[in-house]
C-alpha positions in Angstrom: 52.9 68.5 -5.3 55.7 68.4 -7.9 55.7 65.5 -10.5 59.0 64.2 -9.2 57.6 64.0 -5.7 54.5 62.0 -6.9 56.8 59.6 -8.8 58.9 59.0 -5.7 55.9 58.4 -3.5 54.3 55.9 -6.0 57.6 54.0 -6.2 57.7 53.8 -2.4 54.2 52.4 -2.3 55.0 49.7 -4.9 58.1 48.7 -3.1 56.2 48.4 0.2 53.4 46.3 -1.5 55.8 43.9 -3.2 56.4 41.6 -0.2 52.6 41.2 0.3 52.0 40.5 -3.4 54.8 37.9 -3.4 53.4 36.3 -0.3 49.9 36.1 -1.8 51.3 34.6 -4.9 53.3 32.1 -2.9 50.2 31.1 -0.8 48.1 30.7 -3.9 50.8 28.5 -5.5 51.0 26.3 -2.4 47.2 25.9 -2.3 47.2 24.9 -5.9 50.0 22.4 -5.4 48.2 21.0 -2.4 45.0 20.6 -4.4 46.9 19.0 -7.3 48.6 16.6 -4.8 45.3 15.7 -3.2 43.8 15.0 -6.7 46.8 12.9 -7.5 46.4 10.7 -4.4 42.6 10.2 -4.8 42.0 7.2 -7.0 39.7 8.1 -9.9 38.7 4.4 -10.1 37.5 4.3 -6.5 33.8 5.2 -6.7 32.3 6.3 -3.3 28.6 6.5 -2.4 27.0 8.2 0.5 24.0 6.4 2.1 21.6 8.0 4.5 18.0 7.7 5.7 15.8 5.9 8.3 15.1 2.4 9.3 15.0 0.7 5.9 18.4 2.2 5.1 19.5 1.3 8.6 18.4 -2.3 7.9 15.7 -4.3 9.7 16.3 -7.8 8.4 18.7 -10.3 9.9 21.6 -11.0 7.4 21.6 -14.5 6.2 24.6 -16.7 5.3 25.0 -15.4 1.8 24.9 -11.8 3.0 27.7 -12.4 5.5 30.2 -13.7 2.9 32.8 -11.1 2.2 32.3 -9.3 -1.2 36.1 -9.0 -1.5 38.4 -6.0 -1.7 36.5 -4.3 -4.5 33.5 -3.4 -2.2 34.7 -1.4 0.8 32.9 0.4 3.6 34.0 3.2 5.9 32.2 2.7 9.2 30.5 5.7 10.7 30.9 4.4 14.3 33.3 2.1 16.0 32.5 -1.7 15.9 33.7 -4.0 18.7 35.4 -7.3 17.8 33.1 -10.4 17.5 33.9 -14.1 17.4 33.8 -13.8 13.5 35.2 -10.3 12.8 37.9 -8.1 14.2 37.1 -4.6 15.6 36.4 -2.0 12.9 37.2 1.6 13.4 35.2 4.6 12.4 36.7 6.3 9.3 38.9 3.3 8.2 38.1 1.4 5.1 37.3 -2.3 5.4 35.5 -5.0 3.4 31.7 -4.3 3.4 30.4 -7.1 5.6 27.0 -6.4 7.3 25.8 -4.7 9.4 26.9 -1.6 7.6 25.0 1.0 9.7 25.8 0.3 13.3 26.5 -2.8 15.4 23.2 -4.8 16.0 21.5 -3.3 12.9 20.6 -5.5 9.9 20.9 -6.1 6.2 20.5 -2.9 4.2 20.0 -2.0 0.5 23.6 -0.8 0.4 24.9 -4.4 0.9 23.6 -5.7 -2.4 23.9 -2.3 -4.1 27.7 -2.6 -3.8 27.7 -6.2 -4.9 25.7 -5.3 -8.0 28.2 -2.5 -9.0 31.1 -4.9 -8.4 29.4 -7.4 -10.8 28.6 -4.6 -13.4 31.7 -2.4 -13.5 35.2 -3.2 -14.8 37.5 -5.0 -12.4 39.8 -2.0 -12.0 37.0 0.0 -10.3 36.4 -0.3 -6.6 33.2 0.7 -4.7 33.0 2.3 -1.3 30.0 3.3 0.8 29.6 5.5 3.9 26.4 4.7 5.8 24.6 6.9 8.3 20.9 6.1 9.1 18.6 6.3 12.1 15.3 4.4 12.4 12.3 6.7 12.4 14.3 9.9 11.8 12.5 12.8 10.2 14.3 14.4 7.1 14.9 17.4 9.4 17.3 15.3 11.3 19.7 15.6 8.3 19.2 19.4 7.7 22.1 21.3 9.3 20.0 24.2 10.4 17.3 22.0 11.9 19.4 19.3 13.6 19.9 21.0 17.0 16.2 21.6 17.6 15.3 18.2 16.2 17.7 16.4 18.6 16.2 18.2 21.6 12.7 17.0 20.8 13.6 13.5 19.5 11.8 10.6 21.2 13.7 8.8 23.9 14.1 5.6 21.9 16.0 7.6 19.2 18.4 9.4 21.5 21.0 6.5 21.7 21.1 6.3 17.9 21.6 10.1 17.6 24.3 10.0 20.2 26.1 7.3 18.2 26.6 10.1 15.6 27.4 12.8 18.3 23.9 14.1 17.9 24.6 15.3 14.3 24.1 12.6 11.7 24.7 15.1 8.8 28.0 16.2 10.2 29.1 12.6 10.7 28.3 11.8 7.1 30.0 15.0 5.9 33.2 14.5 7.9 33.6 10.9 6.6 32.8 12.0 3.1 35.5 14.6 3.1 38.0 12.0 4.4 36.9 9.6 1.7 37.4 12.2 -1.0 41.2 11.9 -0.3 40.9 8.3 -1.5 38.3 8.3 -4.2 35.6 10.2 -6.0 32.0 10.6 -4.8 29.7 9.3 -7.5 26.3 9.3 -6.0 24.0 9.6 -2.9 21.7 6.8 -1.8 18.6 7.7 0.3 15.9 5.7 1.8 13.7 8.0 3.9 10.2 9.3 3.9 8.1 7.0 6.0 8.3 9.4 8.9 7.3 12.3 6.7 4.4 10.6 5.0 2.0 13.3 3.8 4.4 16.2 4.6 4.1 18.7 1.7 7.5 20.1 2.5 9.4 16.8 2.4 10.6 17.0 -1.2 11.9 20.6 -0.6 13.8 19.5 2.5 15.3 16.5 0.6 16.6 19.0 -1.9 18.1 21.1 0.8 19.9 18.1 2.3 21.2 17.3 -1.2 22.2 20.9 -1.9 24.1 21.1 1.4 26.0 17.9 0.6 26.9 19.1 -2.9 28.0 22.5 -1.6 30.0 21.3 1.4 31.7 18.6 -0.7 32.1 20.7 -3.8 30.2 18.1 -5.9 28.7 18.8 -9.3 25.0 17.9 -9.2 25.1 16.8 -12.8 27.6 14.1 -11.9 26.1 13.0 -8.6 22.6 11.8 -8.6 20.4 11.3 -5.6 18.9 7.7 -5.7 15.7 7.5 -3.6 14.4 4.1 -2.8 10.6 3.7 -2.5 8.8 2.3 0.6 7.4 -1.1 1.5 4.3 -1.6 -0.5 3.0 -5.0 0.8 0.5 -5.2 -2.0 -0.9 -1.8 -1.2 -1.2 -2.5 2.5 2.2 -1.1 3.6 2.0 0.9 6.8 3.4 3.9 5.0 2.0 3.2 1.6 0.8 6.8 1.4 4.4 7.9 1.1 4.9 6.1 -2.2 3.4 8.9 -4.3 5.5 11.7 -2.7 8.7 9.7 -3.4 7.6 9.0 -7.0 7.1 12.7 -7.4 10.5 13.7 -5.9 12.2 14.2 -9.3 9.7 17.0 -10.0 11.4 19.0 -7.2 14.9 17.6 -7.4 15.8 17.0 -11.0 18.9 14.9 -10.3 16.8 12.5 -8.3 16.1 9.0 -9.5 13.4 6.9 -7.8 14.3 3.2 -7.2 11.1 1.1 -7.5 10.1 -1.2 -4.6 7.4 -3.0 -6.7 7.1 -6.6 -5.5 10.0 -6.3 -3.0 9.1 -8.7 -0.2 8.6 -7.4 3.3 8.5 -8.5 6.9 5.3 -9.1 8.9 5.2 -5.5 10.1 4.5 -4.3 6.6 6.9 -1.5 7.3 10.3 -3.0 6.7 11.6 -5.2 3.9 12.7 -8.8 4.6 16.2 -10.1 3.6 15.1 -11.0 0.1 13.4 -7.6 -0.2 16.6 -5.7 0.8 18.6 -7.8 -1.7 16.2 -7.0 -4.5 16.0 -3.3 -3.7 19.8 -3.1 -3.3 20.3 -4.7 -6.7 17.9 -2.1 -8.2 19.9 0.8 -6.7 23.0 -0.8 -8.2 21.5 -1.3 -11.6 20.3 2.4 -11.7 23.8 3.6 -10.9 25.5 1.3 -13.4 23.3 2.6 -16.2 24.0 6.2 -15.2 27.7 5.5 -15.3 27.3 4.0 -18.8 27.6 0.3 -18.0 25.3 -2.6 -18.6 24.0 -3.8 -15.2 24.7 -7.4 -14.1 23.2 -9.0 -11.1 25.4 -10.7 -8.6 24.7 -14.3 -7.8 21.9 -14.7 -5.2 21.2 -18.0 -3.7 17.7 -19.0 -4.3 15.7 -21.1 -1.8 16.4 -24.8 -2.0 13.8 -27.2 -3.3 11.3 -28.0 -0.7 11.6 -31.6 0.5 8.7 -33.0 2.5 10.0 -35.3 5.2 8.6 -38.8 5.4 7.2 -38.2 8.8 5.0 -35.3 7.6 1.2 -36.1 7.9 -1.9 -34.6 6.3 -3.3 -31.9 8.5 -6.6 -32.7 10.2 -8.0 -29.5 8.7 -7.2 -30.7 5.1 -10.2 -31.5 2.9 -10.3 -35.3 2.3 -8.7 -36.4 -1.0 -5.9 -33.8 -0.9 -2.2 -34.5 -0.1 -1.6 -31.0 1.3 -1.5 -29.1 3.7 0.9 -31.3 5.7 2.6 -30.9 9.0 5.9 -32.4 10.2 7.0 -33.4 13.7 8.6 -29.9 14.3 5.4 -28.0 13.5 6.4 -26.9 10.0 3.5 -26.7 7.6 3.7 -27.6 3.9 1.3 -26.2 1.3 0.8 -26.8 -2.4 -1.5 -25.3 -5.0 -1.8 -25.7 -8.8 -1.9 -22.3 -10.4 -0.4 -22.5 -13.9 -1.3 -18.9 -14.9 0.2 -17.3 -11.8 3.5 -15.5 -11.9 3.8 -15.3 -8.1 1.9 -16.9 -5.3 2.3 -15.9 -1.6 1.3 -17.8 1.5 0.2 -15.6 4.4 0.1 -17.3 7.8 0.8 -16.2 11.4 1.6 -12.6 10.4 4.3 -13.8 8.0 4.4 -14.1 4.2 6.2 -16.8 2.3 6.9 -16.7 -1.5 5.7 -20.0 -2.8 8.2 -21.8 -5.1 7.2 -22.7 -8.7 7.9 -26.2 -9.9 7.8 -25.0 -13.5 4.7 -27.1 -14.2 2.1 -24.8 -12.8 2.5 -26.1 -9.2 3.5 -23.9 -6.3 4.8 -25.0 -2.9 5.8 -23.4 0.4 7.1 -24.6 3.8 6.7 -22.4 6.9 8.9 -21.9 9.9 7.9 -24.1 12.9 4.4 -22.9 14.0 3.2 -22.9 17.5 0.8 -25.7 18.4 -2.9 -24.9 17.9 -5.1 -23.4 15.2 -4.0 -20.8 12.6 -5.9 -18.9 9.9 -4.1 -18.6 6.6 -4.6 -17.3 3.0 -2.9 -17.6 -0.3 -2.4 -14.6 -2.5 -2.1 -14.0 -6.3 -1.9 -10.5 -7.7 -2.6 -8.9 -4.4 -5.9 -10.8 -3.8 -6.2 -13.1 -0.8 -8.1 -16.4 -1.4 -8.7 -19.6 0.5 -6.6 -22.6 -0.2 -9.1 -25.0 -2.0 -7.4 -27.9 -0.1 -8.4 -26.8 3.4 -11.6 -26.6 5.4 -12.9 -23.1 5.8 -13.5 -21.2 9.0 -15.0 -17.8 9.7 -12.2 -15.5 10.9 -10.4 -12.3 10.0 -13.9 -10.9 9.2 -14.4 -13.4 6.4 -14.2 -17.0 5.4 -10.6 -18.2 5.8 -8.5 -21.2 5.5 -7.2 -22.8 8.6 -4.7 -25.4 9.8 -4.3 -27.2 13.0 -0.8 -27.8 14.4 -1.6 -30.7 16.8 -0.6 -31.1 20.3 0.2 -34.5 21.8 -1.9 -36.3 24.4 -2.2 -33.1 26.5 -4.7 -31.9 23.9 -7.1 -34.9 24.4 -9.4 -32.7 26.5 -10.6 -31.0 23.3 -10.8 -34.1 21.1 -13.7 -36.6 21.0 -13.0 -39.7 23.1 -14.3 -43.2 22.7 -16.9 -44.1 25.3 -17.7 -40.4 26.1 -21.4 -39.5 25.5 -21.6 -36.7 23.0 -23.9 -33.7 23.2 -25.3 -31.8 20.2 -24.5 -28.4 18.7 -27.7 -27.1 17.2 -28.1 -24.3 14.6 -30.8 -22.1 16.0 -32.6 -19.1 14.4 -34.7 -16.6 16.4 -36.3 -13.3 15.8 -35.0 -10.3 17.7 -37.6 -7.6 18.3 -34.9 -5.2 19.4 -33.3 -5.0 16.0 -36.3 -6.2 13.9 -34.3 -9.1 12.3 -33.8 -12.8 12.2 -30.6 -13.9 14.0 -28.6 -17.0 14.2 -27.1 -18.8 17.2 -25.4 -22.1 18.0 -26.6 -24.0 21.0 -24.9 -26.9 22.7 -27.0 -29.3 24.8 -25.3 -32.0 26.9 -25.5 -35.7 26.0 -28.1 -36.3 28.7 -30.4 -33.5 27.5 -32.6 -35.7 25.2 -32.8 -38.8 27.4 -36.3 -39.6 28.4 -35.4 -39.8 32.1 -34.3 -36.2 31.9 -37.4 -34.9 30.0 -38.2 -32.5 32.8 -34.7 -31.7 34.0 -33.7 -28.0 33.6 -30.1 -26.9 33.0 -27.9 -23.8 33.7 -26.8 -21.8 30.8 -23.4 -20.4 29.7 -23.5 -17.6 27.1 -20.1 -17.9 25.3 -18.9 -15.3 22.9 -16.1 -15.4 20.2 -13.7 -12.6 19.3 -13.5 -9.7 16.8 -13.9 -10.8 13.2 -15.2 -14.3 14.0 -18.8 -15.6 14.3 -21.0 -17.9 16.3 -19.5 -21.0 14.7 -16.0 -20.2 16.0 -16.3 -21.9 19.4 -17.6 -25.2 17.9 -15.4 -25.3 14.8 -12.1 -23.7 15.8 -12.5 -24.0 19.6 -13.9 -27.6 19.8 -16.1 -26.4 22.6 -18.5 -29.4 22.4 -15.6 -31.9 22.9 -14.3 -29.9 25.8 -17.8 -29.9 27.4 -18.4 -33.6 26.7 -15.1 -34.7 28.2 -15.5 -32.4 31.3 -19.0 -33.5 32.0 -18.3 -37.2 31.5 -15.3 -37.0 33.9 -17.4 -35.1 36.5 -15.3 -32.0 36.2 -18.2 -29.9 35.0 -21.9 -30.1 35.6 -24.2 -30.6 32.5 -25.1 -27.2 31.1 -26.4 -25.6 27.9 -24.0 -23.3 26.0 -25.2 -20.6 23.7 -23.1 -18.9 21.1 -24.2 -15.8 19.1 -22.4 -13.6 16.5 -22.4 -10.6 18.9 -22.5 -8.2 16.0 -18.7 -8.3 15.8 -18.2 -10.2 12.5 -17.6 -6.9 10.6 -14.3 -5.1 11.0 -13.8 -2.6 13.8 -14.3 0.9 12.3 -13.6 3.1 15.3 -15.8 4.8 17.8 -16.0 5.0 21.6 -15.1 1.6 23.1 -14.4 2.4 26.7 -15.8 -0.2 29.1 -19.5 0.2 29.3 -19.6 2.7 26.5 -18.8 0.5 23.5 -19.7 1.4 20.0 -18.4 -1.7 18.3 -20.7 -4.6 19.0 -23.0 -2.7 21.4 -26.1 -3.5 19.3 -25.8 -7.0 20.7 -26.3 -5.9 24.2 -30.0 -5.2 24.0 -30.5 -8.3 21.8 -28.8 -10.4 24.5 -31.0 -9.1 27.4 -34.3 -8.5 25.6 -34.4 -11.2 23.0 -31.7 -14.0 23.2 -32.0 -14.9 26.9 -35.9 -14.9 26.9 -35.9 -17.0 23.7 -33.4 -19.5 25.0 -35.4 -19.8 28.3 -38.6 -20.3 26.2 -37.2 -22.9 23.7 -34.9 -24.9 26.0 -35.3 -26.4 29.4 -33.2 -23.8 31.3 -32.9 -22.7 34.9 -33.9 -19.1 34.5 -32.5 -17.4 37.7 -29.2 -15.4 37.8 -27.6 -18.1 39.9 -27.7 -20.5 37.0 -26.6 -18.1 34.2 -23.0 -17.4 33.2 -21.3 -15.4 30.5 -17.8 -15.6 29.1 -16.0 -14.4 26.0 -12.6 -14.4 24.3 -10.9 -11.2 23.1 -13.6 -8.7 22.1 -16.1 -11.2 23.4 -14.5 -10.7 26.8 -15.0 -6.9 26.4 -18.7 -7.6 25.6 -18.9 -9.9 28.6 -17.7 -7.2 31.0 -20.1 -4.6 29.5 -23.2 -6.9 29.6 -22.6 -8.7 32.9 -21.4 -5.7 35.0 -24.3 -3.6 33.8 -26.8 -6.4 34.4 -25.8 -8.0 37.7 -29.4 -9.1 38.3 -29.1 -11.6 35.4 -25.7 -13.2 35.8 -23.6 -14.7 38.7 -20.6 -16.1 36.8 -18.2 -14.2 34.5 -15.1 -15.2 32.5 -12.8 -13.7 30.0 -10.1 -15.4 27.8 -7.5 -12.9 26.5 -10.2 -10.3 27.2 -9.9 -7.0 25.3 -10.1 -5.1 28.6 -7.9 -2.0 28.2 -7.4 1.1 30.3 -9.8 0.0 33.0 -9.8 2.1 36.1 -10.9 -0.5 38.7 -12.0 2.3 41.1 -14.3 4.1 38.7 -15.3 1.6 36.0 -18.9 0.6 35.8 -20.0 3.2 38.3 -17.4 2.0 40.8 -18.8 -1.5 41.0 -15.5 -3.0 42.1 -15.1 -0.7 45.1 -17.7 -2.6 47.1 -15.9 -5.9 47.1 -18.2 -7.6 49.7 -21.3 -6.9 47.6 -19.6 -7.8 44.3 -18.2 -11.1 45.7 -21.6 -12.0 47.0 -23.3 -11.5 43.7 -20.6 -13.0 41.4 -20.0 -16.6 42.5 -16.9 -17.1 40.2 -14.8 -14.5 38.4 -12.2 -15.9 36.0 -9.7 -14.2 33.7 -6.9 -15.7 31.7 -4.3 -15.1 28.9 -1.4 -16.6 27.0 2.2 -15.8 27.8 3.3 -14.8 24.3 2.9 -12.1 21.7 -0.3 -10.0 21.8 -1.6 -11.7 24.9 1.5 -10.7 26.8 0.7 -7.1 26.1 -2.9 -7.2 27.2 -2.1 -6.8 30.8 -4.6 -9.3 32.1 -2.5 -10.4 35.0 -2.1 -6.8 36.2 -5.8 -6.2 36.0 -6.5 -9.2 38.1 -3.9 -8.0 40.6 -5.5 -4.6 40.8 -8.9 -6.2 41.3 -7.5 -8.5 44.0 -6.0 -5.5 45.8 -9.6 -4.1 46.1 -10.7 -7.4 47.6 -12.4 -8.7 44.4 -12.2 -12.5 44.2 -10.9 -12.6 40.6 -9.0 -15.8 39.6 -6.2 -15.8 37.0 -5.0 -18.6 34.8 -2.0 -18.4 32.4 -1.6 -20.5 29.2 2.1 -21.1 28.9 3.7 -20.7 25.4 0.5 -19.6 23.6 -0.5 -16.3 22.0 -3.8 -14.7 21.0 -5.2 -17.8 19.4 -7.6 -20.7 19.8 -5.4 -23.1 21.8 -5.2 -20.4 24.5 -8.9 -20.1 24.6 -9.6 -23.9 24.6 -7.4 -24.1 27.7 -9.2 -21.2 29.2 -12.6 -22.7 28.7 -11.4 -26.1 30.1 -10.2 -24.3 33.3 -13.4 -22.1 33.6 -16.2 -24.6 33.3 -15.4 -26.8 36.3 -16.1 -23.8 38.5 -19.6 -23.1 37.2 -22.9 -23.8 38.9 -21.6 -25.7 41.9 
């Protein structure tokens, strides 16, 4: 080809390419202008933080009055779901900024660390800086639930109770967080990522790596510079080393070894709820402030705490009275007319004292002079174990009587009933029986053992010197001992009053430890195959009954022998009586720990021959309370199942009581009038 021809062809190509080159340049310029415009509209003084995780980021504590006060226009929140209007707040729309008033996660969730995180930054940063949070969290979610590649498979296998929460985020919590974050970037600058997650992944060696993947995805998808945007990871509920997921603490502490832009937010001494899995409101405030302080320091500001209302000084009402379980000479514990209990201890060297009662912990207030005081919420009527705690060590309040419970000596307090409780109180004019401390040698276990034996008031009268009595063998529950029925249960007063009124016949009552003082440490405990406490079974049959029959004036036939027990003592009662029908004719359980019983196959099908069973067992009694743990025991259903087979099982329900001694006092009072008649 000639040179002129080549030149002409090249010129033609350049002319043809020119429109495309100009178009590309124009497109690039438009994109640049758009980016510059976006950067101009985004407020550099609006600091945005992404919050994600599981239930402790979701919030499990009910917001209190101070939490519900609006933090003002400097702390904003972009809801991740729609909120319906309430009587106090207007409807709030997903993706629209509003003042950060809890709940920040979803309607019907609770106080979160993010609430007081934002308040802390508002207090710490200059007034021209606003704070915004975007909050996506799901109780119990695995970290895989935030990994884009893992989310579809995770959603498919998620438990049913989680599905509604996932659906709130269109089954993709990561995408919801990302979508809102991109929208927020038009208004401000993302400055950090807050996470509280890990409990569900406790012990998972891949957890830290997966956290980094989530972080890397967020940084990549949002074009964030990791050196400018830290991940702040809050630690778990510790509960003095007894947190349900305490094993997760170490892996969270070590997260910065994998993700170098991670900072761990300490949860040391953050208070928690009774489940030892979630923080309480004070714990969320404290943890949230710590998140805020860490971010403030990273941003170069001196942290300042927002004002937090402290508990008011405890005032003891004039109508409060010294509890009957208080050691004479002490002014506390006291109880008021509403069932609140007031406690005081002198501990001048202590920095923190905690009261632990009824599955709830109360931080005791210092008076600045070495004294500490606490008041409880209203407690249900009846008897309650409690402890005080300093430095993670439980101890017994020196101002209270001691009782064996919780596998050890414990403090206890009685919240009294009115006159309806007179059946378990000593009454003037009622003859009183004796409770004897009795030692005997058990050949079965080659050891000396201890029992408590009640004898009725008439037992030692000369006119009854030859009279013999039926016997009730009465067992306590797990972690208690043979003194429980007489000290916590007031068994002797119940017996005295029932016998004196003619409701019950005079009888001997025998109480033994049952080898269940020590904690339950696992093993096979199906009915009839128990590991825990089964060493007592041979002692009962081979040693205790023969010794009682030898040492006391008893009627020794099966028609005059009964057995009953509360909680695990009820479990033992089933095992012993139903495997030794030749020795007992009465059976009773009070909140009996009878779980998973197949009434058609249990104890070699003993319940399937109702006629024979009813002939041998003269009275079969089961009862439970209506609240808490007792409600979950399923006693009523078991009785219904037995009745359906024709078994004459009788059920009694203690209204308003839980798995505690008032329930069992009521049960004993209902049971004994039906014995030996």
